[in-house]
Every structure is written in structure tokens, then in C-alpha cells.
N, C-alpha and C positions, 0 to 999 in steps of 0.2 A: 486363141494365138493372143489376143489382144489382153487377155485376163493372167495368162500365164506371165506374157512381158511386164503387165504392172506389180505382178508378186513376187516376179524377180527384182527388180527394180526397188520394189517395196524392204525387201529381205539384205538386196545390197544398201539401202539407207541406214535402216537397223543397226547392219552391221560396221558401218561405218562411223554410228554413233556411238557404238561402244566404248568403253574405258576398260583399260585393261592392266592390270598391274600383277606381277611377280613377288609372291612371299618367301622372303630367303628364310629356311628353316632353321628359330634358335632369334630370330632379331625380338618375339616378345618375352624371351627367358626374362625373369627376373620382374617382370611388368606387375602393377597393381591387380589387374585379373586373374594373372596364373597364378600368384603367390599367395591370394587371403584367404584362406581355409573356410571360413564364413561369410555368407550375405550379408553380414552387416557389416564388416570388413570389407569389402567390395563398394558395397554403398556409403561408406564412411570416408572413404576416399574423396566422394562427388560432394561431403558437405561444405559450404559454402565454397563451391568450385566453380567457377565458368566450366569447366570441360563436361560437354554433352548438354549443359545447361539449356533447357527451351523454354526458361520461364524467369521472368524477374517478379521475387514478391517484395511489397514492399508494404512495411508494417509503420504502422503511425497513430499516436497518442498523445494528442498535444498537453491532456494533463497531469504526463508523467513528470515528476521532478528529481528521478535519480541516473540521467543520463541521457542520451539521445531520445528526443521522440519521434524521429522521424530515420528510417535508414532501409536500402536497399537490401536485398539478399539475391544472390545467384540461387537455383532451385530448379527441380527436374518434375514434368507436371505426374508423369506416373508415377514416381512417390510420393507427391502430394494425395493423390487419387488412393493410392493404398491406402495410405492413412486413416483418411477423414471421409466421412460418407457426406457432410459440407464441400469439401476438395471436391470430391467427384461429382458432385452434384453440377458445380458452378463450369469443371472441367469439363465434361465428358458428359454428362445426363443433362443435358440446357435444352428446355423446349419453349419454345418463343410462345409467349401469352397471345399475342396480338395476333391473329389471324392475318394474313395478306389474300388477295384478290389473286386468283390462279394466272392472270398477266403478269402481275409484280411477278408474283413467284418462279416464271419461268425465264423473265429476264432477270432478278437481281437475287437468284437462290443462294449462291455461290458466293456471290460477293458479300449479302447480308449476312449471311452466316459467319462470314469473317471480319464482318467491320461492324457491327452491333456491340455495345458495349455489354457484358451483364452485370447487371445488379443485384445482389443478392440478400434481402434485410431477414436477420432471424430474429426471434423474439426479441420483445421491446426492451425487456429486462435485462437481458444480457450486453445492450449498448455494444454490439458489435454488427458492423455491414462489411460486403464483402464485394468487388468490383472488378472485374476483369477487362483490361481496357487492350484493345487491340492497337499496334501502332507499323509503319510499313517504312520500310529501308532497302531503296535500290529493287524494289520488287516485292521482297521478303515479307512475310507479315510474321510479327513478333507480339509477344501480350505480356501484359503485365499485371499481378494480383494483387490488390490493395485490400489491407487487411486493415479498417479503421477500427481504434478500439483496444487494440492488442501494442503494447507498447514493445520497441525492437529488441530490447533484453529479453523479453518472454516469448517473442518470435525468433528467438536463438535458438533459445532451449529448447523449443517446441521443435526445431528442426534437427536440432541434436540428438532426440529422442529418436524423431522419425529414421533418421541417417544411418545413425549409431545405437540404436535400441541403448539409447545412456540415459538413466534415471537413479542419481548417488542422492541420498538420504541426508546425508551429513554435508551435504553443501549448501542446506539450507536451514544453518540453526543462529546466524547472527540478525540483526535487525536488517543489513543492508538485504541479506538474501532472503528475508523474509517476506519483504514486498515483493520480490521476483515469483519464490512460493505458491502466494496468494494470484498472483498476475497469472502464473502457469496453472494454477487450481482454475482460475477464470477461462483462459485461452482454451484447455482444455475440454471444458463443460460447454463453453459456446460450438466448440467444433466437433461435437460428439465424440469425444476422443477417450471411450468410457476409461477402458484402462490406466490409462497415465492420471483421468480423473481419480481415478482409486486410491491410486498409488500418490498421489500429492495431499488425498483428504487424508489417509493414514498418515502422511509423516507430519501435518500440522497437530493431530493427534500429538501423536509420538513424541515429538521434540517442544512442546510447548513449555514454558517455563517463564522465570520472573522475567526477563529480558526481553520474551517474544510477545507477552500479553497485552501489548500496547498497541502494538499493529494489528495482534489476530481481533482486537475488540473494534478497530476501526474497520476491516475490510469484512467482518462479522457483520455488521451494523451495515454497512455499504451493501452488499451481498443478500441480504435478510431474504429478500423474495426468491433466491438461487439455491435455499432450504440452508441456513449456518445455523438453524437456533442452536443445535447441539452443541458446535462450537462456542455460541456466545454463551450460553449457559456457563459452559467449562469455565470459560475466562474468566466472568463474573466472579464465578465463587473463587479460584484461585485470586483471584485481586483484592478479595475482603480479607484474605490472611495476610497481606501484606502494609495494613493498617497504614501508621503514617510514612512508611516505605514507601506506598505506591504514589503518593506525590511529591515524595523528595528524588523519585529514580529518575537519572538521567533521562530515560526516554519517555518522560512525561508529557514531552514538549512537541510529542512528534501526535499527540492521540488529536482528532479531527473534534471538532467543536461537538457532534451528537455524543459522543464517546467521553466527553465530559462530563455533559448533562447526564448522561447515562450511569456514571460509577455516582456521583453525588446523589440521582435521586434512590440511587439501591443504598448508599451507605449509611451505616447505623448511625442513629443522633447520639451526638457526646461520645463518639468512639475514639476520639484523638484531639490534639490540642487546635483552636479553629486556627489560629495565628500561622498556623505550619500550613494549613491547606490556605490560607488567604496569600500566602507570602508566594506559592508553588503555584498557584491561578493567577497572579502578577507575575511570574516568570513565564507561564506556557502565554500570558497576552503580549510581553513585551518581544518575545520571541517572534509569534507571528508578526509583530510591525515592525520590528529589526534584529534580525538574529546576530548583529554584534553587540545588542544593548547591553550596557557593563561590562562590556568586555575587557575594559582597562582593569580590570581587578585578577582575568586570568593571569597577570606576571607575578602576582602574588601566590598565586595558588588557591584563590579562591573561586569556586566556580558552582555552577548551577544553585541546588536549592542551600549552598553554603552562601551566597551571596546573602547582607543581611537586608531584610526588608527593610531600612531607611534609606540603603543605595538607590533600591529601584524608585522608591517613590521622589528622591533626589533627580535620579533620571526623569519621570514622568513630571517632574518640576520644570529642568529645564528644557524638555520637548515641548511644553505646553510655551514657553516663554520664547520659541524659536530660537534656541540653541541649534539644533541638528537640520542643517538645511536639505536631508535627504530622506527625512520622517515626516509625514503629513499626518499632522495631529488632527486630522478627521478618520486615520483608519486608527491613530492611537485609541480614541473614544470608542469605535466600533468592536474593535478588538476588547478591549478592557469590559464594556459591555457583554461581549459574549463570553468571555473567562469567565467572569463574575457572578453570571445570569443567574446559577443556582447556590453563591457562595452562603452558607449556613451563618446568618450575620447575627442572629440572637443567639447563637453559642459563643459570641464574645462578648468580654468582660466591657461594661461600659464604657473605663475609661481607655483600654485598647481601642474600640471605635473611635471613639472621639480623638483620640493622638493619632490613630493611624490610617484612619478614613474621613473624619469630616476635617481634621486639619488640615490634609493635602490636596481637597477637592479631588480625589480619587474620580468620583464620578458624581453626575447631573444631583440635582438636588431633588430631584421627581424620584430618584432609585434612595438617595442619603436619606431623606425624611421622614418617610416611612417606617425604614428599618431603625430611625433612631427612636421615633416613637415606641416601638413597639419591645426595643431593649431597656427601654427606660421603666416599663410598666413590669418587665421582667423584674428589675431592680427592687420596685415600690414593693413588690413581693417577696423579694429575697433580695435583703440588701448586701450578702457577702460578693452578690453576683456584680456590684459595683468595682471591684479589683480582682474578680476571679470570672476565669470562663466555666462553661458549664461543664466541659471535661475535667477542668481543675477541682471545682467543686464537688462534682461525684466523685472523685478520687479522696477527699479530704472527707466525705461522709460513711465513706466504705472502710475508712482504717476502725480496725477496734478501738472500744474505750478502756483507757487505761485505769484502775480504780485506785486510791489513795493508798489502800492495803499494798496492791501490785508494787505499786510505785516505790515502796520503803523496802520491799523485798530485793525488786530490783537494784537499788540502791547499795544495798546492805552486801548484795553479792559482786555488782559492778561496777559500782561508782566507788569516786575516791573518797577514801576513809578522814573521817573530821574527828576522830575520838582518840585524845591525846593518852598513848600509853604511860602507867606509874611503873 
């Protein structure tokens, strides 16, 4: 009888704890759950939505230049786990590597499973780590998944793909979106989302053009260890067809130092005017130092590669004289040395080198003097190089010689007549 009474009391307790709600038919009519004809429409409703969210995703990359470096997103563990084996590992399939004693396990098993941070380090070449951080509020455990090494804008594109199955190749054709495409390529590689990685790789190849190759070269070098050699080779071949336009392009200033050196190492000697290269390497160096350098010419419609080299040299002189409070001369020298590291000095005429380099003390004597001696040796062997660059001298030597007879025939048919008619 005692057992029956206890069971009866238990059933009454369970009944009293039960929460009951009556549903009125038609209340859910027109809801997002009921009207979505496809799964992606229903999960798409949850994109960046706190409804039913059970985890906060935090994306962080302090080296990102083009917007927020840190941002939180509402997310859903189940959808993250179905999208990436990496997410599934840290959210659902985690085994603590440190073994506990039996006594500790009995005492702390449930507490430790909730309270321990989970820190997942991927391949070092990927430069991405994931950390699952628990927190407590009014007795409830919540979680934050931190993605270190993925900028917020790439994380947002990643989530949009996960929730909406959304990927549009046409979104990634200009310079800003090119950065996003590469970071999405990197994030999908790191999280082993193979299909998305394949799609972004195909997009990189199909949409590559003169405006994108500058970012493509930067990232192909940055992610060399992740298998970008095919893209890198394709970029460099396309760049070689641009000749002087490569250096004069507005996007030239966005190249990384390693990309600048890569271009100059692969460049064919004497393939364009060295003064064009020099002017634009100065443009790159000044842009890294101060993005507003020579900006006073913008009002007159002269920008970028159109700015005369004399104006850039004058800006350098003023900077060295302390005219600009916001610019550090030490930084100026650092970027001038980097930018001009691979400058083909010996292709310049001696007069240009003296007038535009030595006179303005653009670089330290330790750099100027050896190159001045090399140019002098070139001029001794070829006096025309005193006032001609290697490119100009080469063009002159390629012109066909005109014989005196040919000149007379040409003058007869094309030149002005000097014979008086009788």
C-alpha cells in the first residue's frame, strides 16, 4: 500500500507540474514555417535571427582592412553542424583529451561537460582557430563560438550560404568584393565545406580580369601553401600583357610588398619606360605611408599615375622637412625602401637618375651610390644612354634604316615640291 500511495502521489505531482496550452486552429496560418515551400526558405528565415538561436557566433580578424574586424551573429548549432565537419566536431563530437580520475568524473561529469572551453586548432597554414566558450545566466548555460582568423564579412557570407543556400558569382567582380571572395574561399577551405570551396575557386578563375589581378596576386601569394599556384601563374601571365598599364592601374597601390617584388622579378627587362615604373613605385610607397599624399591635386582632376613625378618628389622633400605632423619620416623611408627594392635602376638614363633620384635624396646613399656606379658603367659603354633609357634606346635601334635613295623617292611623292614650274 505504501508503494501504491507513493506512486499515486508521484503521478499527482507530475500532473501538477504539467503545462497545458490549447491551440486554436488557424493561428499559424501565413507563418514562415507553413508557407515556406522549401527547406532553404524556412531556414533562411532564421538567418541573422535571434528566433530559436541557441549559440552566438563571433567572427574576428584584426588584420581585415575593409570593415568590421569583430562581430557577433545569432546562429543555430544544428545548422552549423550540418554545414561543416569542423563545426560538428566542436559542437557535437568532442572528446576531452585530458582523462579525469573516476572520482573526479563522478563528481564533475555534467558540470565539466558544460563549463570547459573547447579550443580547436586547425592546420597552422590555415591560420584559423575555433573556441567554444560557455557562459551562465540565471542558471542557464549559453555558448559563444569564436572564429579567429575569419573576418565578419566572410562569416556573414558563409552563414548566408548555410541558411539560404545562397551563392551568386556576379557578386564578386569588383575590387571590394574580390577581397570578400578570397576570404570566403579561405573560410570554406578551413571549415572543409568542399562544395562552397569549389564554387569560389571556379568563380576566381571565371571572373579574373585586369581589375581583379592585383588582389588575386596578393592572395595567391598569401595562401600559397593552400594550393594557389594555378591561380598565381594565371595572374602573372595576364599581368605581363598589361605592360605599362600594369603600373599605371588605379589598383596598383593595393598590391602587397611581396606582390610588387614578384611582378618586378618576372618582368621582361627593357619592356617599358623605367620612369613610368619609378613614378608608380613612388605612388605605391607614398600610399602606404599616407593615403592622402598629393591629394591636393584631386581638385584639378589629376590623380593616381597622372600625378607628375616632380609632385611626388616635392611631397617627399616636404615630409623630410617636417611639414606634415601626421607622417613619420621613419615610416616614409621604410616604405620607400620596400617599394623601390626591385626598381630596375640601370634601365634609367643617367640624366634621369641624377635629376629624379640623386638630387632629391629619395633613398640612402648606401642604395644610391652602387646604382649610380652601375649606370655610369652602362653610359661608358653606350654614350646614348646618357639621355636615353634602355627602353628608348632599344626602340631607336629597332627602327629600320632609310637609305638615301629611299629618302629621295619618299620626298618626291610625299614631301613639298621645291621645283618651280616654267
